[in-house]
Backbone of each chain as ProteinMPNN parsed JSONL, in Angstrom:
{"seq_chain_A": "MTSYNLRRIIGYSALTILLAAMLTGCALWPSAFDSVEHARIVNIHVTAIDDAVCNSRERAAPVAQQMFADARWAWHYGQSLVDNEKMTRMSFELMMITKELADRYESAATVSTYYCKNKFENIRRATDTVIKVSARRPRT", "coords_chain_A": {"N_chain_A": [[55.509, 29.497, 139.426], [53.638, 31.835, 137.323], [53.092, 32.197, 133.64], [52.319, 34.822, 133.083], [53.396, 36.261, 135.234], [56.291, 35.831, 134.998], [56.639, 37.108, 132.403], [56.238, 39.902, 133.28], [57.999, 40.127, 135.025], [60.154, 39.754, 133.203], [59.732, 41.901, 131.515], [60.057, 44.198, 133.231], [62.71, 44.045, 134.154], [64.027, 44.458, 131.827], [63.214, 46.778, 131.401], [64.513, 48.268, 133.505], [67.208, 47.924, 132.994], [67.298, 49.429, 130.752], [66.551, 52.048, 131.813], [69.183, 52.336, 133.59], [71.075, 52.275, 131.861], [70.597, 54.71, 130.613], [70.69, 56.687, 132.644], [73.489, 56.526, 133.742], [74.997, 57.741, 131.758], [75.387, 56.597, 129.189], [73.801, 57.574, 126.555], [73.446, 59.896, 127.21], [75.506, 61.92, 127.793], [78.122, 64.351, 126.666], [81.194, 63.45, 124.447], [84.555, 64.078, 126.116], [86.275, 67.021, 125.196], [89.006, 66.602, 123.246], [92.015, 67.545, 122.611], [93.862, 66.412, 120.966], [92.545, 64.741, 118.917], [91.123, 66.818, 117.918], [92.976, 68.682, 116.847], [94.284, 66.896, 114.893], [92.138, 66.433, 112.968], [91.48, 69.299, 112.457], [93.781, 69.789, 110.776], [93.511, 68.028, 108.755], [91.617, 69.498, 107.286], [92.685, 72.258, 106.98], [94.741, 71.157, 105.385], [93.316, 70.519, 102.992], [92.362, 72.863, 101.96], [94.153, 73.954, 99.972], [93.692, 73.216, 96.985], [94.49, 73.722, 94.458], [96.801, 72.261, 94.194], [95.29, 70.144, 92.586], [95.688, 70.056, 89.986], [97.642, 69.148, 89.324], [98.797, 65.487, 89.287], [101.194, 64.794, 90.405], [101.529, 66.242, 92.575], [99.295, 66.254, 94.043], [98.947, 63.561, 94.766], [100.202, 63.096, 97.037], [99.267, 64.339, 99.097], [96.811, 63.74, 99.112], [96.938, 61.2, 100.03], [98.129, 61.752, 102.376], [96.317, 62.79, 103.802], [94.07, 60.878, 103.825], [95.875, 59.36, 105.926], [95.88, 60.609, 108.035], [93.103, 60.921, 108.476], [92.244, 58.343, 109.139], [93.967, 57.914, 111.067], [92.668, 59.531, 113.056], [90.164, 58.149, 113.314], [91.052, 55.672, 114.323], [92.149, 56.424, 116.658], [89.873, 58.339, 117.748], [88.476, 55.9, 118.67], [89.268, 55.174, 120.915], [88.773, 56.611, 123.086], [86.572, 57.845, 125.769], [82.806, 57.511, 125.829], [82.76, 58.186, 122.9], [81.222, 57.982, 120.784], [79.748, 59.418, 118.728], [81.708, 61.238, 117.313], [83.358, 59.219, 116.626], [81.867, 58.155, 114.696], [81.53, 60.063, 112.782], [84.238, 60.45, 112.085], [84.615, 58.45, 110.879], [82.899, 58.655, 108.624], [84.47, 60.665, 107.483], [86.835, 59.539, 107.207], [86.004, 57.554, 104.738], [85.486, 59.165, 102.902], [87.919, 60.425, 102.268], [89.573, 58.51, 101.637], [88.468, 57.107, 99.571], [89.473, 59.252, 97.456], [92.389, 59.085, 97.831], [92.599, 56.183, 97.005], [92.019, 56.266, 94.63], [94.058, 57.941, 93.391], [96.391, 56.373, 94.025], [96.082, 53.792, 92.525], [96.033, 53.077, 88.865], [94.447, 54.649, 87.317], [93.054, 57.415, 85.56], [92.71, 60.556, 87.282], [90.076, 63.24, 87.26], [90.391, 66.619, 87.13], [87.943, 67.945, 88.056], [86.842, 66.138, 89.612], [88.795, 65.337, 91.802], [89.12, 68.326, 92.833], [86.228, 68.481, 93.819], [86.446, 66.694, 95.693], [88.318, 67.54, 97.431], [87.08, 69.875, 98.39], [84.706, 68.428, 99.204], [85.698, 67.322, 101.814], [86.737, 69.429, 102.868], [84.169, 70.494, 103.894], [83.297, 68.354, 105.306], [85.122, 68.222, 107.151], [84.741, 71.003, 108.227], [82.253, 70.964, 109.768], [82.532, 68.952, 111.601], [84.796, 69.76, 113.228], [83.772, 72.211, 114.279], [81.678, 71.496, 116.066], [83.206, 69.694, 117.608], [84.933, 71.525, 118.985], [83.04, 72.658, 120.496], [82.844, 70.759, 122.455], [82.7, 69.804, 125.958], [85.103, 70.839, 128.327], [87.553, 68.935, 130.091]], "CA_chain_A": [[55.131, 31.077, 138.644], [52.809, 31.53, 136.11], [54.135, 32.917, 132.674], [52.084, 36.121, 133.191], [54.433, 36.733, 136.179], [57.552, 35.98, 134.225], [56.687, 38.225, 131.759], [56.167, 40.823, 133.885], [59.685, 40.49, 135.816], [61.599, 40.228, 131.924], [60.1, 43.584, 131.342], [60.389, 45.508, 134.431], [64.218, 43.941, 133.989], [64.595, 45.276, 130.451], [62.935, 48.535, 131.702], [65.52, 48.834, 134.638], [68.437, 48.225, 132.024], [67.291, 50.622, 129.739], [66.881, 53.247, 132.742], [70.532, 52.377, 134.18], [71.906, 53.093, 130.862], [70.385, 56.251, 130.205], [71.27, 57.257, 134.254], [74.793, 56.356, 133.875], [75.261, 58.696, 130.759], [75.553, 56.022, 127.901], [73.722, 58.063, 125.674], [73.304, 61.533, 127.38], [76.906, 63.018, 128.048], [78.999, 64.172, 125.146], [82.826, 63.034, 125.103], [85.065, 65.395, 126.436], [86.999, 67.668, 124.169], [90.626, 66.085, 123.089], [92.716, 68.303, 121.881], [94.916, 65.656, 119.866], [92.061, 64.246, 118.18], [90.597, 67.956, 117.414], [94.01, 68.885, 115.94], [94.47, 66.306, 113.508], [90.854, 66.954, 111.932], [92.03, 70.621, 111.971], [95.06, 69.531, 109.694], [93.327, 67.539, 107.524], [91.032, 70.712, 106.79], [93.758, 73.055, 106.373], [95.252, 70.732, 103.841], [92.242, 70.476, 102.047], [92.188, 74.119, 101.333], [94.59, 74.108, 98.966], [92.958, 72.243, 95.621], [95.557, 73.707, 93.574], [97.283, 70.582, 93.73], [94.467, 69.011, 91.904], [96.147, 70.341, 88.826], [98.827, 68.036, 88.968], [98.774, 64.292, 89.632], [102.538, 64.397, 91.35], [101.601, 67.125, 93.747], [98.062, 65.76, 94.229], [98.575, 62.163, 95.106], [100.958, 62.436, 98.416], [98.362, 64.937, 99.781], [95.505, 62.698, 99.362], [97.426, 59.895, 101.014], [98.327, 62.319, 103.771], [94.584, 63.298, 104.08], [93.342, 59.607, 104.181], [96.254, 58.938, 106.915], [95.455, 61.735, 108.947], [91.728, 60.675, 108.572], [92.241, 56.783, 109.584], [94.345, 58.096, 112.438], [91.559, 60.188, 114.0], [89.072, 57.297, 113.459], [91.326, 54.777, 115.273], [92.293, 57.015, 118.023], [88.817, 58.119, 118.616], [87.732, 54.913, 119.342], [90.034, 54.641, 122.463], [88.311, 57.764, 123.983], [85.176, 57.516, 126.426], [81.772, 58.271, 125.356], [83.15, 59.158, 121.76], [80.983, 57.144, 119.264], [79.416, 60.426, 117.527], [83.227, 61.597, 117.072], [84.096, 58.261, 115.839], [81.104, 58.193, 113.347], [81.669, 61.344, 111.836], [85.782, 60.412, 111.587], [84.39, 57.274, 109.67], [82.525, 59.233, 107.432], [85.439, 61.384, 106.758], [87.97, 58.754, 106.436], [85.567, 56.874, 103.504], [85.432, 60.259, 101.801], [89.228, 60.632, 101.82], [90.028, 57.222, 101.311], [88.409, 57.016, 97.616], [90.738, 59.921, 96.502], [93.529, 58.451, 97.982], [92.609, 55.182, 96.274], [92.162, 56.711, 93.152], [95.671, 58.112, 92.975], [97.057, 55.14, 94.47], [95.617, 53.207, 91.304], [96.946, 53.868, 87.937], [93.152, 55.098, 86.721], [93.036, 58.596, 85.672], [91.978, 61.13, 88.066], [90.177, 64.223, 86.917], [90.564, 67.51, 88.148], [86.86, 68.33, 88.979], [86.724, 65.207, 90.996], [89.967, 65.96, 92.674], [88.646, 69.744, 93.051], [85.184, 68.481, 94.411], [86.404, 65.88, 96.869], [88.674, 68.537, 98.692], [85.854, 70.695, 98.705], [83.683, 67.857, 100.537], [86.752, 67.387, 102.867], [86.527, 70.932, 103.81], [82.703, 70.643, 104.137], [83.109, 67.392, 106.318], [85.842, 68.717, 108.627], [84.361, 71.96, 108.965], [81.424, 70.193, 110.323], [83.059, 68.356, 112.655], [85.76, 70.902, 113.535], [83.027, 73.371, 114.901], [80.925, 70.728, 116.841], [84.228, 69.035, 118.2], [85.349, 72.523, 119.721], [82.306, 73.259, 121.67], [82.68, 69.821, 123.356], [82.98, 70.407, 127.386], [86.399, 70.726, 128.739], [87.729, 68.118, 131.643]], "C_chain_A": [[54.521, 30.987, 137.457], [53.508, 32.43, 135.12], [53.609, 34.21, 132.759], [53.158, 36.922, 134.183], [55.825, 36.964, 135.438], [57.553, 36.897, 133.372], [56.824, 39.579, 132.006], [57.911, 41.222, 134.579], [60.242, 40.598, 134.915], [61.538, 41.531, 131.566], [60.212, 44.385, 132.1], [62.161, 45.179, 134.235], [64.55, 44.879, 132.803], [64.499, 46.852, 130.693], [64.318, 49.237, 132.776], [66.76, 49.07, 133.887], [68.227, 49.277, 131.482], [67.525, 52.011, 130.804], [68.462, 53.468, 133.15], [71.459, 52.788, 132.734], [71.661, 54.342, 130.53], [70.877, 56.997, 131.777], [72.925, 57.224, 134.114], [75.553, 57.12, 132.786], [75.675, 57.994, 129.353], [75.331, 56.983, 127.2], [73.296, 59.729, 125.912], [74.411, 62.529, 127.498], [77.799, 63.017, 126.751], [80.199, 63.955, 125.536], [83.375, 64.466, 125.295], [85.975, 65.89, 125.23], [88.175, 67.321, 124.299], [91.121, 66.878, 122.122], [93.609, 67.927, 120.425], [93.884, 65.273, 118.876], [91.628, 65.611, 117.031], [91.812, 68.325, 116.41], [94.503, 68.12, 114.592], [93.353, 66.38, 112.51], [91.098, 68.399, 111.533], [93.277, 70.647, 110.809], [94.761, 68.805, 108.361], [92.175, 68.62, 106.598], [91.979, 71.897, 105.99], [94.538, 72.372, 105.242], [94.546, 70.65, 102.782], [91.888, 71.832, 101.252], [93.075, 74.36, 100.245], [94.377, 73.264, 97.698], [93.63, 72.734, 94.414], [96.281, 72.786, 93.049], [96.646, 69.605, 92.676], [95.067, 69.233, 90.524], [97.331, 69.38, 88.242], [99.174, 66.831, 89.806], [99.995, 63.975, 90.734], [102.332, 65.229, 92.616], [100.204, 66.477, 94.535], [97.97, 64.427, 95.297], [98.853, 62.109, 96.576], [99.782, 63.616, 99.41], [97.027, 64.397, 100.075], [95.605, 61.578, 100.242], [97.626, 60.702, 102.321], [96.665, 62.344, 104.345], [93.813, 61.984, 104.663], [94.214, 59.347, 105.733], [95.803, 59.405, 107.814], [93.709, 61.15, 109.618], [91.432, 59.159, 109.703], [92.858, 56.839, 111.007], [93.584, 58.301, 113.282], [90.732, 59.034, 114.275], [89.767, 56.094, 114.335], [91.61, 55.371, 116.616], [91.138, 57.58, 118.482], [87.897, 57.288, 119.178], [88.053, 54.688, 120.848], [89.388, 55.756, 123.385], [86.785, 57.377, 124.545], [83.907, 58.069, 125.924], [81.921, 59.044, 123.875], [82.522, 58.674, 120.506], [80.358, 58.275, 118.406], [80.675, 60.96, 116.765], [83.629, 60.7, 116.03], [83.24, 58.106, 114.423], [81.308, 59.079, 112.288], [83.554, 61.057, 111.533], [85.45, 58.971, 110.555], [84.123, 57.654, 108.606], [83.706, 60.049, 106.449], [86.432, 60.505, 106.249], [87.611, 57.956, 104.778], [85.755, 57.923, 102.761], [87.195, 60.434, 101.537], [89.833, 59.162, 101.266], [90.013, 56.79, 99.757], [89.12, 58.049, 96.664], [91.949, 59.479, 96.788], [93.677, 57.06, 97.152], [93.119, 55.408, 94.887], [93.718, 57.128, 92.679], [96.545, 56.876, 93.354], [97.303, 53.837, 93.209], [96.094, 53.779, 90.01], [95.626, 54.699, 86.902], [93.424, 56.686, 86.929], [92.239, 59.331, 86.717], [91.397, 62.804, 87.657], [90.262, 65.296, 87.724], [89.272, 68.039, 88.563], [86.69, 67.319, 89.684], [87.514, 65.604, 92.128], [89.318, 67.07, 93.74], [87.66, 69.372, 94.203], [85.222, 67.859, 95.81], [87.504, 66.509, 97.698], [87.703, 69.364, 99.034], [84.89, 69.565, 99.686], [84.594, 67.738, 101.643], [86.448, 68.302, 103.581], [85.35, 70.829, 104.303], [82.641, 69.695, 105.346], [83.798, 67.856, 107.351], [85.246, 69.949, 109.113], [83.183, 71.968, 110.039], [81.779, 69.911, 111.983], [83.956, 69.175, 113.704], [84.876, 71.828, 114.797], [82.08, 72.75, 116.109], [82.086, 70.22, 117.922], [84.728, 70.351, 119.266], [84.321, 73.125, 120.875], [82.102, 71.867, 122.898], [83.337, 70.419, 124.956], [84.483, 69.92, 127.691], [86.677, 69.884, 130.03], [88.474, 69.071, 132.391]], "O_chain_A": [[54.825, 30.144, 136.613], [54.333, 33.27, 135.48], [54.483, 35.031, 132.483], [53.645, 38.019, 133.906], [56.362, 38.064, 135.312], [58.502, 37.677, 133.448], [57.368, 40.37, 131.235], [58.631, 42.22, 134.558], [61.121, 41.453, 135.027], [62.487, 42.28, 131.331], [60.514, 45.509, 131.696], [62.879, 46.177, 134.179], [65.247, 45.891, 132.886], [65.246, 47.781, 130.386], [64.853, 50.345, 132.74], [67.376, 50.131, 133.991], [69.005, 50.205, 131.704], [68.434, 52.828, 130.66], [68.971, 54.585, 133.065], [72.416, 53.562, 132.742], [72.58, 55.066, 130.145], [71.535, 58.032, 131.67], [73.487, 58.23, 134.548], [76.779, 57.142, 132.899], [76.218, 58.661, 128.472], [76.34, 57.625, 126.908], [72.942, 60.541, 125.057], [74.273, 63.741, 127.334], [78.109, 62.07, 126.028], [80.525, 64.143, 126.708], [82.958, 65.552, 124.893], [86.341, 65.089, 124.37], [88.697, 67.59, 125.38], [90.725, 66.906, 120.957], [93.912, 68.563, 119.415], [94.303, 65.469, 117.734], [91.722, 65.571, 115.805], [91.596, 68.255, 115.2], [94.964, 68.612, 113.562], [93.605, 66.388, 111.305], [90.939, 68.721, 110.356], [93.508, 71.628, 110.102], [95.374, 68.856, 107.294], [91.983, 68.471, 105.392], [91.961, 72.267, 104.816], [94.928, 73.011, 104.265], [95.052, 70.698, 101.661], [91.285, 71.884, 100.18], [92.599, 75.157, 99.437], [95.299, 72.46, 97.558], [93.361, 72.188, 93.344], [96.441, 72.485, 91.866], [97.167, 68.652, 92.098], [94.811, 68.268, 89.804], [97.711, 69.056, 87.117], [99.752, 66.98, 90.883], [99.893, 63.18, 91.668], [102.933, 64.919, 93.644], [100.299, 66.273, 95.745], [97.233, 64.283, 96.273], [98.182, 61.429, 97.353], [99.719, 63.364, 100.613], [96.331, 64.59, 101.071], [94.743, 61.095, 100.976], [97.218, 60.177, 103.357], [96.194, 61.798, 105.343], [93.118, 61.983, 105.68], [93.506, 59.145, 106.72], [95.21, 58.668, 108.602], [93.316, 61.038, 110.78], [90.684, 59.03, 110.672], [92.499, 56.119, 111.939], [93.525, 57.581, 114.278], [90.512, 58.817, 115.466], [88.992, 55.514, 115.096], [91.284, 54.761, 117.635], [91.048, 57.49, 119.706], [86.915, 57.556, 119.87], [87.343, 54.188, 121.72], [89.623, 55.621, 124.586], [85.972, 56.734, 123.882], [83.977, 59.242, 125.558], [81.422, 60.141, 123.624], [83.023, 58.833, 119.393], [80.456, 58.05, 117.2], [80.577, 61.092, 115.545], [84.08, 61.011, 114.928], [83.757, 57.97, 113.314], [81.252, 58.817, 111.086], [84.004, 61.669, 110.564], [86.146, 58.664, 109.587], [84.736, 57.305, 107.597], [83.828, 60.072, 105.225], [86.877, 60.592, 105.105], [88.442, 57.772, 103.889], [86.313, 57.631, 101.704], [87.546, 60.577, 100.366], [90.636, 59.126, 100.334], [90.893, 56.37, 99.007], [89.336, 57.866, 95.465], [92.717, 59.483, 95.827], [94.771, 56.798, 96.652], [94.093, 55.005, 94.251], [94.344, 56.635, 91.741], [97.506, 56.634, 92.624], [98.318, 53.167, 93.023], [96.549, 54.923, 90.018], [95.932, 55.268, 85.854], [93.84, 57.208, 87.963], [91.165, 58.846, 87.075], [92.269, 63.669, 87.737], [90.23, 65.134, 88.944], [89.382, 68.717, 89.585], [86.228, 67.669, 90.77], [87.085, 66.089, 93.174], [89.068, 66.915, 94.936], [87.92, 69.717, 95.355], [84.519, 68.153, 96.777], [87.655, 65.965, 98.792], [87.548, 69.524, 100.244], [84.439, 69.91, 100.779], [84.074, 68.187, 102.665], [85.975, 68.218, 104.715], [85.377, 71.14, 105.494], [82.035, 70.07, 106.35], [83.255, 67.949, 108.452], [85.173, 70.091, 110.333], [83.124, 72.766, 110.975], [81.444, 70.42, 113.052], [83.728, 69.151, 114.913], [85.279, 72.041, 115.941], [81.762, 73.487, 117.042], [81.818, 70.375, 119.114], [84.884, 70.018, 120.441], [84.628, 73.824, 121.84], [81.422, 71.933, 123.922], [84.229, 71.259, 125.067], [84.942, 68.829, 127.355], [86.012, 70.161, 131.028], [88.79, 68.832, 133.556]]}, "seq_chain_B": "MMNIDTVVQNFLEQDTVLGRRMQQAMQYRSAAETGQISAAEYQELMSDLQRLDEIQISANELDQQIAFNNIINTLKSIPLP", "coords_chain_B": {"N_chain_B": [[51.415, 59.52, 91.493], [54.751, 60.882, 92.267], [57.095, 61.864, 89.978], [60.78, 61.269, 89.559], [61.791, 63.789, 88.875], [60.133, 65.343, 89.762], [60.235, 65.237, 92.566], [63.176, 66.108, 92.611], [63.052, 68.672, 91.703], [61.601, 69.666, 94.009], [63.324, 69.532, 95.733], [65.563, 71.192, 95.174], [64.416, 73.882, 95.284], [64.205, 74.305, 97.726], [65.644, 76.448, 100.01], [67.563, 75.198, 101.944], [70.256, 73.084, 103.624], [69.89, 70.55, 102.738], [68.87, 71.142, 100.27], [70.744, 72.428, 99.335], [72.503, 70.62, 98.769], [71.268, 69.029, 96.881], [71.526, 70.671, 94.805], [74.352, 70.396, 94.299], [74.138, 67.559, 93.561], [73.318, 67.873, 91.304], [74.893, 68.973, 89.732], [76.87, 67.402, 89.752], [76.111, 65.453, 88.218], [75.696, 66.682, 85.792], [78.357, 67.039, 85.29], [79.295, 64.413, 84.83], [77.517, 63.723, 82.501], [78.635, 65.487, 80.774], [81.18, 63.969, 80.49], [83.268, 65.419, 81.984], [84.055, 64.037, 84.685], [84.34, 60.709, 85.153], [82.164, 57.733, 85.136], [82.544, 56.35, 87.576], [83.993, 58.195, 89.342], [81.649, 60.12, 89.533], [79.903, 58.396, 91.094], [81.203, 58.147, 93.189], [81.375, 60.786, 94.169], [78.604, 61.385, 94.655], [78.119, 59.665, 96.702], [79.386, 61.127, 98.706], [77.993, 62.993, 99.264], [75.938, 61.929, 100.618], [77.236, 60.888, 103.245], [78.14, 63.076, 103.879], [75.678, 64.02, 104.91], [75.543, 62.28, 106.804], [77.332, 62.968, 108.574], [76.525, 65.2, 109.409], [74.317, 64.815, 110.657], [75.37, 63.294, 112.954], [76.393, 65.292, 113.858], [74.67, 67.205, 115.043], [73.433, 65.529, 116.937], [75.227, 65.396, 118.717], [75.914, 67.742, 119.351], [73.274, 68.328, 120.737], [73.563, 66.864, 122.777], [75.51, 68.182, 124.04], [74.57, 70.98, 124.656], [72.629, 69.714, 126.406], [73.968, 68.998, 128.084], [75.589, 71.263, 129.315], [73.384, 72.704, 130.262], [72.162, 71.308, 132.431], [74.226, 71.144, 134.038], [74.399, 73.96, 134.523], [71.759, 74.434, 135.856], [72.192, 72.865, 138.267], [74.143, 74.484, 139.431], [72.643, 76.368, 140.24], [71.453, 77.599, 143.332], [69.029, 76.252, 145.289], [65.746, 77.436, 146.323]], "CA_chain_B": [[52.66, 59.083, 92.508], [55.69, 62.133, 91.841], [58.466, 61.27, 89.406], [62.011, 61.716, 90.12], [62.041, 65.061, 88.53], [59.463, 66.53, 90.834], [60.955, 65.32, 93.845], [64.21, 66.845, 92.843], [62.756, 70.144, 91.744], [61.211, 70.262, 95.15], [64.742, 69.455, 97.028], [66.18, 72.37, 94.719], [63.501, 74.928, 95.444], [64.645, 74.79, 99.427], [67.09, 77.112, 100.586], [68.26, 74.348, 103.197], [71.305, 71.984, 103.565], [69.72, 69.446, 101.766], [68.588, 71.691, 98.998], [72.094, 72.906, 98.339], [73.169, 69.024, 98.384], [70.699, 68.772, 95.901], [72.213, 71.432, 93.695], [75.641, 69.771, 94.049], [74.302, 66.576, 92.913], [73.032, 67.91, 89.482], [75.966, 69.634, 89.097], [78.042, 66.398, 89.439], [75.312, 64.632, 87.182], [76.125, 67.584, 84.702], [79.858, 66.955, 85.04], [79.213, 63.284, 84.305], [77.147, 63.496, 81.308], [79.343, 66.224, 79.711], [82.641, 63.434, 80.411], [84.465, 65.817, 82.955], [84.194, 63.04, 85.4], [84.141, 59.282, 84.661], [80.847, 56.926, 86.017], [83.112, 55.981, 89.044], [83.954, 59.033, 90.301], [80.01, 60.1, 89.533], [79.219, 57.511, 92.093], [81.748, 58.477, 94.618], [81.014, 61.97, 94.3], [77.231, 61.357, 95.027], [78.216, 58.902, 97.921], [80.043, 62.035, 99.618], [76.624, 63.852, 99.756], [75.295, 61.086, 101.866], [78.389, 60.755, 103.964], [77.922, 64.56, 104.407], [74.455, 64.293, 105.606], [75.908, 61.33, 107.981], [78.186, 63.611, 109.758], [75.737, 66.512, 109.856], [73.01, 64.208, 111.759], [75.898, 62.846, 114.246], [77.004, 66.688, 114.706], [73.591, 67.814, 115.444], [73.226, 64.732, 118.137], [76.36, 65.644, 119.688], [75.415, 69.349, 119.8], [72.214, 68.377, 121.549], [74.043, 66.238, 124.152], [76.234, 69.316, 124.853], [73.463, 71.66, 124.866], [71.603, 69.213, 127.39], [74.959, 68.883, 129.441], [75.689, 72.468, 129.78], [71.959, 73.196, 130.841], [72.185, 70.475, 133.488], [75.228, 71.98, 134.924], [74.086, 75.239, 134.816], [70.861, 74.151, 136.8], [72.755, 72.14, 139.034], [74.877, 75.505, 139.922], [71.78, 77.585, 140.683], [70.907, 77.25, 144.368], [67.662, 76.061, 145.62], [65.362, 78.436, 147.03]], "C_chain_B": [[53.873, 60.464, 91.327], [56.611, 61.176, 91.159], [59.664, 61.802, 89.95], [62.428, 63.241, 89.99], [61.369, 65.768, 89.305], [60.043, 66.365, 92.05], [62.447, 65.937, 93.707], [64.118, 68.095, 92.72], [62.049, 70.509, 93.216], [62.456, 70.404, 96.379], [65.152, 71.049, 96.369], [65.484, 73.753, 95.161], [63.592, 75.54, 96.994], [65.863, 75.297, 99.587], [67.586, 76.483, 101.829], [69.32, 73.809, 102.373], [71.062, 71.182, 102.33], [69.309, 69.541, 100.189], [69.823, 72.059, 98.132], [72.637, 71.829, 97.821], [72.639, 68.71, 96.92], [71.217, 69.488, 94.833], [73.597, 70.791, 93.401], [75.421, 68.604, 93.447], [73.99, 66.914, 91.275], [74.108, 68.476, 89.184], [77.08, 68.302, 88.725], [77.612, 65.584, 88.371], [75.719, 65.214, 85.753], [77.383, 67.172, 84.342], [80.059, 65.433, 84.366], [78.752, 63.018, 83.118], [77.829, 64.54, 80.148], [81.15, 65.479, 79.495], [83.446, 64.405, 81.301], [84.683, 64.864, 84.003], [83.856, 61.46, 84.867], [82.893, 58.831, 85.57], [81.328, 56.749, 87.261], [83.073, 56.937, 89.646], [82.589, 59.967, 90.482], [79.815, 59.691, 91.082], [79.701, 57.998, 93.555], [81.667, 60.049, 95.27], [79.703, 62.182, 95.177], [77.43, 60.738, 96.45], [78.983, 60.362, 98.73], [78.721, 63.107, 99.874], [75.946, 62.892, 100.811], [76.163, 61.122, 103.002], [78.393, 62.514, 104.837], [77.146, 64.687, 105.392], [74.793, 63.589, 106.837], [76.29, 62.259, 109.315], [77.412, 64.75, 110.083], [74.779, 66.018, 111.118], [73.951, 63.807, 113.058], [76.292, 64.305, 114.983], [76.111, 67.044, 115.399], [73.175, 66.588, 116.91], [74.238, 65.101, 119.146], [76.0, 66.773, 120.136], [74.294, 69.651, 120.812], [72.678, 67.969, 122.621], [74.622, 67.555, 124.64], [75.721, 70.055, 125.095], [73.139, 71.03, 126.214], [72.949, 69.111, 128.618], [75.219, 70.175, 129.977], [74.297, 73.119, 130.65], [71.64, 72.437, 132.186], [73.157, 71.275, 134.586], [74.819, 73.066, 135.287], [72.567, 75.3, 135.928], [71.726, 73.783, 138.297], [73.723, 73.244, 139.836], [74.04, 76.47, 140.73], [71.271, 77.304, 142.064], [69.453, 77.024, 144.59], [67.188, 76.935, 146.401], [65.041, 77.775, 148.477]], "O_chain_B": [[53.768, 60.763, 90.138], [56.888, 60.039, 91.542], [59.619, 62.73, 90.757], [63.191, 63.825, 90.759], [61.831, 66.854, 89.653], [60.387, 67.381, 92.652], [62.949, 66.286, 94.776], [64.851, 68.828, 93.385], [61.982, 71.702, 93.509], [62.516, 71.048, 97.427], [65.028, 72.026, 97.108], [66.234, 74.707, 95.365], [63.264, 76.649, 97.416], [66.938, 74.741, 99.364], [68.013, 77.202, 102.733], [69.481, 73.863, 101.154], [71.71, 71.116, 101.286], [69.326, 68.71, 99.281], [69.995, 72.053, 96.913], [73.178, 71.811, 96.715], [73.324, 68.266, 95.999], [71.374, 68.832, 93.804], [73.934, 70.684, 92.222], [76.331, 68.271, 92.69], [74.391, 66.281, 90.299], [74.29, 68.442, 87.967], [77.851, 68.222, 87.768], [78.421, 65.029, 87.628], [76.005, 64.517, 84.779], [77.608, 66.927, 83.157], [80.89, 65.27, 83.472], [79.346, 62.157, 82.47], [77.623, 64.451, 78.938], [82.058, 65.959, 78.816], [84.619, 64.033, 81.317], [85.876, 64.895, 84.303], [82.928, 61.323, 84.069], [82.618, 59.448, 86.599], [80.538, 56.989, 88.174], [82.269, 56.98, 90.577], [82.454, 60.543, 91.562], [79.625, 60.457, 92.028], [79.071, 58.182, 94.597], [81.833, 60.4, 96.438], [79.651, 62.923, 96.158], [76.883, 61.329, 97.381], [78.827, 60.08, 99.918], [78.736, 63.945, 100.775], [75.45, 63.361, 101.836], [75.53, 61.527, 103.977], [78.598, 62.86, 106.0], [77.427, 65.197, 106.476], [74.451, 64.092, 107.907], [75.852, 62.31, 110.464], [77.689, 65.305, 111.146], [74.556, 66.599, 112.181], [73.44, 63.944, 114.169], [76.457, 64.497, 116.188], [76.44, 67.309, 116.556], [72.575, 67.076, 117.868], [73.991, 65.076, 120.352], [75.743, 66.888, 121.335], [74.192, 70.657, 121.514], [72.329, 68.589, 123.625], [74.168, 68.004, 125.693], [76.151, 70.409, 126.192], [73.343, 71.736, 127.202], [72.772, 69.157, 129.835], [75.077, 70.267, 131.196], [74.385, 73.935, 131.568], [70.873, 72.967, 132.989], [72.851, 71.829, 135.642], [74.829, 73.275, 136.5], [72.438, 76.238, 136.714], [71.754, 74.555, 139.255], [74.099, 72.863, 140.945], [74.464, 77.199, 141.627], [70.347, 76.501, 141.934], [68.683, 77.744, 143.954], [67.946, 77.39, 147.258], [64.641, 78.481, 149.403]]}, "name": "protein", "num_of_chains": 2, "seq": "MTSYNLRRIIGYSALTILLAAMLTGCALWPSAFDSVEHARIVNIHVTAIDDAVCNSRERAAPVAQQMFADARWAWHYGQSLVDNEKMTRMSFELMMITKELADRYESAATVSTYYCKNKFENIRRATDTVIKVSARRPRTMMNIDTVVQNFLEQDTVLGRRMQQAMQYRSAAETGQISAAEYQELMSDLQRLDEIQISANELDQQIAFNNIINTLKSIPLP"}
């Protein structure tokens, strides 16, 4: 067998695998709506609405921890769902936004009210985007 | 070659999501300069803007998938002539 033929066979094989991946829905089909995953993200959004807690470290710290715990839960849970890569990617970014806030309150560092309120705002923005697209996913 | 002020100004003049994010970035910068937030807090808030963009990109991709899936299902349900 000539090297030219071998290269052609390898090329066609790669093309076949690519087409098979596309046809089996790896990249084309969205994940189905999952009410458990959705509800947890809504919960984070609702929690982030009340940013008045930022005026008091004692009140803000447990709220920040709860939002991080919920976001981490959503990320881990989302990974177990079929074809859920995009939701998982969004949950990961949301988890990182909440983690920094929770870590600051966990440490002895001073947390400014401006930072806390803007973190809450960013969490609201992030969850708003995720919730809207999540709700449009097909029901099974 | 454009300097950073020109690039920032170009974004600020856009009535888009990225334009609004740039406005937010400038507010964070101003807050850091006036001592309302620490340098570390500034870095984290700026990173949030990048994360929000990542979330938006994934949301747009998922939206496209949902729209594609819907139209294929609709086409499948229309009887052939």
